[in-house]
C-alpha positions in Angstrom: 4.1 -16.5 38.3 5.9 -13.4 37.3 5.5 -13.9 33.8 1.9 -13.1 33.6 2.4 -9.7 35.3 2.3 -7.2 32.7 3.8 -4.2 34.6 7.3 -4.7 34.3 7.7 -5.2 30.3 4.2 -3.4 29.2 5.5 0.0 29.5 8.8 -0.9 28.0 7.3 -2.4 24.9 4.9 0.4 24.4 7.6 3.0 24.9 9.8 1.3 22.6 6.9 0.9 19.8 6.6 4.7 20.4 10.1 5.5 19.9 10.2 3.3 17.0 7.4 4.5 15.2 7.7 8.3 16.0 11.3 9.0 16.1 13.5 6.3 14.1 11.0 5.6 11.3 10.8 9.1 9.9 14.6 9.3 10.1 15.0 6.2 8.0 12.6 6.9 5.5 14.2 10.3 4.8 17.1 8.9 3.2 17.4 8.7 -0.4 18.1 5.7 -2.1 21.8 5.6 -3.7 20.6 3.6 -6.7 16.9 4.7 -7.4 14.9 2.5 -9.6 14.8 3.4 -13.3 11.4 3.3 -15.3 12.2 1.1 -18.2 9.9 -0.6 -20.7 10.2 -4.1 -20.3 11.1 -5.9 -23.6 9.0 -8.9 -24.0 10.8 -12.2 -24.1 9.8 -15.0 -26.6 9.6 -18.2 -24.6 10.6 -21.2 -26.7 9.1 -24.8 -25.9 11.4 -27.3 -24.4 11.8 -30.7 -26.8 12.4 -33.5 -24.4 14.4 -36.2 -26.0 12.3 -39.0 -24.7 8.8 -37.8 -25.8 
């Protein structure tokens, strides 16, 4: 069965992972975000209990 022979696809898979991790990942991580997150203090919200009409 040719599906069990790893020689045709194993080399392609390993080289593609090396290309993704060594070439493309640093290039994509070097981009700066156009909308950086802002460190804001979150306002505490007051929760009101729900009054059920049938209870």
